[in-house]
N, C-alpha and C positions, 0 to 999 in steps of 0.2 A: 836381477831381483835384489839379491843380496845388500845390495847398496841403495837402489832406490825406495827400498822400504824404510831404512831409519831415516833419508832423506823427506820422504814423505812426512816421517813421524815428528821430525824437527820441525818441521814447518806449520805442522796442526799445532804441536807444543808453544810453537810463536803467537800462533794465533790465542792463543789462550790465553798467553801470558801478560801478552798485548791486544787487548780487545779492541780499544780503541784507535792503537796505531795503524793499524791496515786501513780502516775507513779512512781516518783523516791525511794519512800518508795518499793515497788515490786521490783525493778531492784536491789535496793541494800541488800532486801533479799534474792532474788534469786542468789545475786552474793555472797552472804555470804556464802550461801548454797553449792553453785557450789565450792568456796574456802575451807572450810569443807571438800567437798570432796576430791576436789585434795590433801588437805593435809594428809586425811587420807591413801589414794592411795597411793602417796607417802613416807609414814612412813611404809605402808604396804611394797613397796619396798624396803626401805633402812633395815627392817626387814628381808626379805629373801634374801637381798645380806648380809646382817650378817650372816645368817645362813648359805648362800654359802659360804661366806668365811672362817667361822670354818671350815665348809665340807673341801676345798681346803687345807686350812694350816694342818688338823689333815693329810688329804690323802699325801701332799707332806712330811710332816713327817715321815710320815710312810714308804715313798720309801726312804725319806735320811736314815734312820735307816735301811732299806733292805739294802740297797748300804753298809751302815756300816758291817752290819754284813756279808753279805757276805764277805767281804774283811776279817773280824777277821776269819772267818770260813776258809779261804786260807790260812790265817798266820798260823794257831793253826795246821791246817795238815801239812805245812811246816815245823813247830815247831818239831813236832813230828818226822816228817820222817828225819830231820836231826841233830834228838838228837840221833838218834840211829846207827848214823853211826858214824867211827872213824875221816872222814875227809870231810869236805864240797868241793869239789872240781867243778871245773866249766860244767864238764859235767853230773853230777849229779844237778847239780842247774838248767842245761838249760831240763833236762829231765822232773823236776818238773814244772817248768815253761811253757812248752809246754801242759802237760797234764792239765793244768789248764782253755786254751782255754782263753786268754786275751781278744781275737776280740771279742767274742762272749757273754762271760760271767763276765767279769772283766771291766765294763765300767765305765768310771768316774776315774779310776787311772791312775798315768802317767806310770807305771808298779811296778813291784815286785823285791826287791832287798834283798842283801845280805850282812850285815857287821860284822866283823870277831871282836871281843872284844879284844884287846892287852895291855898288861902292859906297861910299857916302857922298862921293862928289854927282852922284846919281840921282842920289835923293831927293833935291829941288826940281829936276826935270821931270822927274817919277812924280812928285805932288802936283808938280806945275800944269801936268796934263800934257806932256810930248807923246806919252803912253796911253792917254786915255781911255784909247779901248779896250787896253788891258789892265790900267789901272784902277779908272775909274775915282770912285771919292773915297779910295782905301786909306782906311786909317791905320798906320803901322804902330803897332805895340807888342813889348814896351819900348820907350822913347830910344829912337838908338843913340849910340854912346861911341865916343871913337877907340872905344877901349879892344875891340872886335876888328874895327873897319872894313867891317861889310855888315850886309842888312840879306835875309833871303827870308822875305814876306811869305804868306800862304796866301798865294792870288786869285786859284781858281781851287774849290772842292766841291767833289761831286761823288755821292747825288746830293744836289742843293736844299738839303732838309735845313730847316730851323735851325738844328744844333750846329750843323756844320759850317752854315754861315756865320754865328757866330765867332769862329775861328778866322776867317778872314783877317787878311793886316799881323797875323801872328808872329813876329819874328822869331822861325827856331833857330836861328843861328847865336842867338843871346841866350838860349841852355847848352849849358856845356856836353852834354849827353848826348844830343841833337847834333852840336855843331862836330866833334868829334866823328859820328857814323858819316855826315856829309864831307869832310875831310877825306877820310879813308875811302870815302867811295869816289871822290874826286882823283884821290890817288891810284886806284885801281881800275874804276872807270869801270865800275861792275856794279850789279845792285849791292847793298850794306846795308844790315839790320844795326839800328840802333839799340843799347842797351836798355833798362828797365826805365822807363819813363811814364809819367801820368799825361794822359789824354788831356791837354786842356781844353777842350770844348765838350768834355763830359762834367765840366765841374765838381767831379767827384775822384775818391781816391781808389780808380781803377786805373789798374798798372797795363801797361801794353810797351808796345814798339813798333819802330818805324822804319820803312826799307827804303832808302833812298837810292834813284838812278842819276845821276850826271848828263846833263845835257850841253855837250859843249857847240861853241863858235867858232870856226877855223881850224886846221890844221898843223900838226909842226908844233914849233917853238911858239907862235903867237895863239895857239889855242888857250882859249878861255871859256870859263863856266858861263854858260847861261843861266843856268837856272838847274833844279832840282824835278822831275817826276817823281811821284812819292806815294804811298800807300801806307797809313796808319793801320793799327792792329790792336785791338782790344783785346788781351792774350787770353783771356777766359772766351770770349767765340770765338777766336782763334783754336783752341783748344778742343772746341766743343764741335767745329765745324771739320775737324780733323776726326773726330770719335765717330762723324758721320759713313767715315769710310771703314774704319777698323773698331768695332765696337768694343767697349771694354766693360760691358756686363755690368756687376754689382762693386768692382774693383774700383782702387781707387789710382787718380793719375794727377802727378804734381809736372807743370815747365817752369827749368830754373833757366835764368840767364846766367850762362859761363859755368857756374859750378853749383854743385846741389846744395844751396847754405838757404836759411829762412830767409836772409837779408834780400835774396836773389831770387826769390819766389814771385813767379810769374802770375801763373794762375792754379788753382788747382779742385779737384774735383774728389771728394772724400769717399770713401770707401762705407757701405753700409753699417761694416765693424770692422775696425781696422786688428790685422794683425802682426804689423811692423815685420811683415817679410816683405822686401822690396826687391825689384831689380831696376837695373837703369842703363838707360842705352843714351848714348850721346849722338847729337844731329849736328846740323848746319843748316843754318834759316838765313840765306842771303847773307853767305861768308862771314855769319855770327854764331859761333859753337855756342851751343846750350843743350841741357841733359833733361831726359824725358825719364819720371820715375814712377813704375807702375807698383801699386800693393797689392797685395792679394788679401782677400776677406777672411774676416777671423770667423774663426767656429769654436764655439766652447762647446762640440757634442762628436760625438762619435760620425763616422759616415755610415751609412746603411749598411755596408756589408762587415764595417766592424761590430755592430749593433747584434746584427745575425749572428755571427760568430762567437760572440761574447755570450749572447742567450743560450745560443745550439752549447757551447763549452761548458756554461752554469749548470743548465741542463742535464747533461751525459756525468758532468762530475756529480750533480747532485743523486742521479739515479745510480752510478757504481758506488756512491758512500754509503746508498739503503741496500744495495747488493753486496757489499762487502760488511756491512755491518752484520746484516743475514746470516753470511757466512761465519763471521767469529763468532755470531749467538748460538749456531747452530753447533759450531766444534766446540765450543764450551761445553752446548749440552751434552754434547757426545762425550769429553773427558768427565764432566760429572755421573752419567750414566754410568761408563768403564770403574770409575774408583766405587761408586756404589756396589755395583754386581762385583767388584772385588772386594771391597768390606762387606758383603753380604755373603762371599763364600768363603772369608775368614771369619767369620759369625758364625756360619754352618755349622765350621769346623770345630769350633772351640763348645760350642752347642751343643756337638755329639761326643763331643770327650766330653764334657760337662756331664751329661744326660748318661752316659755309661758308666760313671764313676757315682753319681747320684743311684743308681737303679742298683749296681753292686752293694754299695752300702746299705741301699735297703733291703736288698736282697739276703745281706751278711745278716741284717737286725732279724728279718722275719724268721731266717732259719733257726736265730739262735732264739728267739721266740717259741719257734715250734718245738724245737729241743729240749729246752727248760720244762716248756709245760708239757710235753710228753712226761718227760721225767717226773715233776710233783704231780701227774693227774693219776688218780685210783681208775677213776671210769672213762669210757668214751665221751658221755655227755659233759664230763665234767673238762675232760681236754679241749671237746668243742668249745662249749661255752665259755673258757680261760682264752682259746685262741680266737674266736670271733671277736671278741670286748677289745682285745689288742690290738687287732688289724683294726677294728672302727676308728680305734686311736688314731694309731698310725693316717689310717684314713682321711679322719679329719683335719689334722696337720696338713696335710698335702691337699688339700679343701684349699687351706689357709694358700699356702705357697702357690699354689697355682691362680689362686686372686691377685697375688703380688708379682707375678709371672717369677716366681723364685727369686725374689728382691726378698727385700727385708720384711719381717713381721712383727709387730707389735707384740710384746709381752701379753698384756691385758686380750687381747684377741687369741692369743694360745690356750690361754689359761680359761677364758668363757666359752671358747669350744670345745675343751673337755670336759667341764663342769654342767655343760648344759642338761643332758641326761639326767643329770642326778638333782637339780633345781627344781624346790616343791612349789606347789601354785603361789603360795603367799613371796617365793623370791626371797625370803628371809633367813636361809640355811646359810648362806656363804656369805663374806664378808670378803671382796675383792678390792685391795686400795695399792697404789704406786707410782711414782711417773711414768712416762714417756719412752719407753726406752723400743730400740727396733733390735731383732735379733737375726743373726745368718741363718739360712734354711737349716742346714744338716742342726743345728743349737737348738732352732726351735722344733723339730721334731724330736729332739732328743726331750726335750722338758714336757710336749704334749704326752708322751710316752709314760714320763715319770709324773705328772698329773694324773694320767688316767689309772694309774696303779695304786698311787693314794687315794683318791677318789671311790676306789672300787673294793679296797680294802677297809675305806671310811663306811660306806654306804652295807659291806657286810657284818663287819665287827666293831666297827667305828661310830664315832659321833653320826654320821650320817643314817644309822640302823635305829635309832631312835628319836621321838619326836622332838623333843628340844634341846637335840644336839645342832653342833653349830660348825663351821668351819671358816677360818682365817687364812689368805692367802694376802701375804703383803712382801712387799721389794723395795727394795731401795737401791742407788748406786752408791759401791766401794770404790773411789777414785774414779778412772774416766774408762775402763775396759773390763772389770765386774759387775755384775748385778746379784744382790744378795737376795734370795726368797726364801721365807717363813710360811713351813704350812704347820697351824696352830689347830688341832682338835678339842672343842670343850664343850661340857653338857653328855657325853656320850658315860657307855661303860666304863667303869673304874678299870683298870690295868694294873695288872700285878708283876709288872717287869716284862721285861723282853721276852717275847714267846717263845719255847721250848725248841719248838718245831721250825726251820727254815722254812718257809717259803716262796714262790718263785717271784714274788712280789720285791723281798728284801732281797733277793738276789739280783734282780735286775734294777733295782736302784742304787744300790751299794755298788756293784759290779759294772753292769753294762752304760748307766746313766753317767757313772763316776769314771768311766772310761773315756767315754765318747765327749763329757765337757771338760776332760783333765784339770776335773776339779774334788775336793772330796766333800764326800756327801754326809751330814751329820744327821743320823736317825736314832731318835730315842722316843723312850714308850715311858713318859711319869703316867701318874695315877691317873690326871687331868683326860689326858688321852696324848695322842700320838703328836711327836715335833719333827718335822721334817725342816735340816735348812740346806740348801740348795746354791750353788755359785754359779752362776753361767756367764761366761766370757760374753763381750761386745766387742765384735772385729771389725775391722773396717770395711769398707765395701770392694776395696780393691783384692780382698783376699777371699771375694767368694763369688760379687756381683759381677762375673767376667762380662754374660750379656746387657747388661745397662752399660756398661763402658762403652760397649762396641756400641749399643745405639746412641749415646751422647754424640760418642765419633763421628758418625753417618750424619746427623742431627749439623753439629758445628761445619762439618765440610760441605 
């Protein structure tokens, strides 16, 4: 318990000294945890998308290879069939194509065709009609030259659409890309895909490729290529046909010839919004290496789980911010209450000591007044009257001090309070004038007692005892710390000098007042009337205003 108490106090003190640090720190901590959670979720989503992307890429690559393998199988079957006959005529070719059921199982290709391989010296016989049934009125284009030494014109192409018919007679061997694919197929005796070509019959810039399967005549050293059974592919349709087997969703898919470069792009399906995150898979279509590239869909928003985590985290952070703010505010209020209670306790102790001091001073003054009054009084009534008046003078000044909460009291208020019982109805008996000056409580009591004695003496023997008498009470500052006050009586009975018998009033003014004010009192008795000069100190508030100082300290804190 001895250890936990100070630690708890230090924690509360820290909350009081830094009221905003704790709420902001808690908010930032929860926000950081939320951000890390969202980052982890998004990273998991990215990894899951990457795995899905790899899976989709493999599925699409597999679908493309299945399409290519199906084409190769058909071409091998056709090559075997055509190699076994003496002549490939149109009826034989149509029967073969019809059995393939192109509309059902041969999707992705533009069809299937036969191109007879001819030497230059065989062109005349080909044109002259030796093979009329096979060639008919075929026009070979572009015009053959002796550069290649060989012509491979398109002889048949099914389905026999108008578009396919326009390509009949086209010498595929004249194109370097097609020629290279045919030579590779002849060497390997396997279905071989060409590089990127533009399909001539489309009449537009539609990239594609062609798969060739050679058909041989004879065996061994005398084997000779009779022609090629081939299948042209539009790369875009080939890719779309594969996506029927392996759906890519909204992802982007691209098919490249050999390497993934812009100039080798065969076909592409753009994603809804690109992300730049791609996965590549290498495939082989009819002995031709190709690359499939799958791009993920770009997203500029967080996943639903991340959004939920973010909103929940911000909500929790905001609630904790409010709770922490309330806690720190309550701690600060508690600290202020403790400080206020401590201040009040200190004020109470100071006021108790101050009250004891002032009560003792007042009682000492009262005892002195009682003793001197008794000594100067000859009868009980005279003693009672004198004591009553002096006690009332002290009481009047006490009332002023109570109104000011024993703070400073104006000189004018003290003089007016003591002279009030002696003012006539006309109010012309007194002249009161002087600057605004504040006196300390004890000095105000002493001044009030002196004014009372002077006024009582004037009402009995001096200016206030006759109708034409006047009293002037004026004061002025001597420097910053002394008030010089003059009491002057005029119009009263003429005086014959200082009284012979020394009364209590003279003793009180010249001894008690002088002692309390710590200043000499000048009391004269000229024929015109009594003149009294008092000097009253103007004290600093710090010398007496204990309670006021304490109160200001509490307010400022």
